[in-house]
C-alpha angles and dihedrals in degrees: 000000000000096000089063095055096090090053097052121093108276093245091065101048096090096040122107113242123212133197106253099171139012133171093224090058107023102035130241106299135123090206090058092046090055090045095050097034098107137251116335109262094024119122121256136197117207117201122187130185113192126205088268090061089248112149124209141131148143141271120220130185088215136043122274107253146152112281142172093219139011118298136176136081139264087266089077116106141170122226142183139190105218086166100303123040116273119185123200111197131192115290097203090234095112141351097238093131103142141343128177146182133161092276101041142023114197129187123188122002148175132146090019094300128117127209088215133357133176128193123235095260092049088232099111136029143158144213130206133169105266139187095241096063104009084224133166118241101286096212130048092253126037088241121038142174118239121241097180139343134198135188116202121191138172121276 
């Protein structure tokens, strides 16, 4: 996504990105997303289009994976195209970047609200303003149905 390039960490701007996972090819499964999500510690870009054709997602400096606790770095951010790009960076208020298990992937948190969450079948998700990124709701509705989803990573 060329519009995102200026917002990525400088070390990544010249790198070639590759499609690691997409629901059209790999099916709707969070397990598959984790399995195909790239090398551990390698950056990842999550792109979602919901049933209302709204596009949004997240950048992470590390792969999406199952975890017992929150992980990630302050380079993590959320974004939406509504219709122009809006980027929501780390506020420094907490370190609730990402947490995942087979039933739920969560990005951002605080006061029981997640900036972005996806269910284990990648059919449903939600977005709420959260303390980690001080973001707006990324989708038109606070809960959404996923039309398609992609994860891009470095070669």
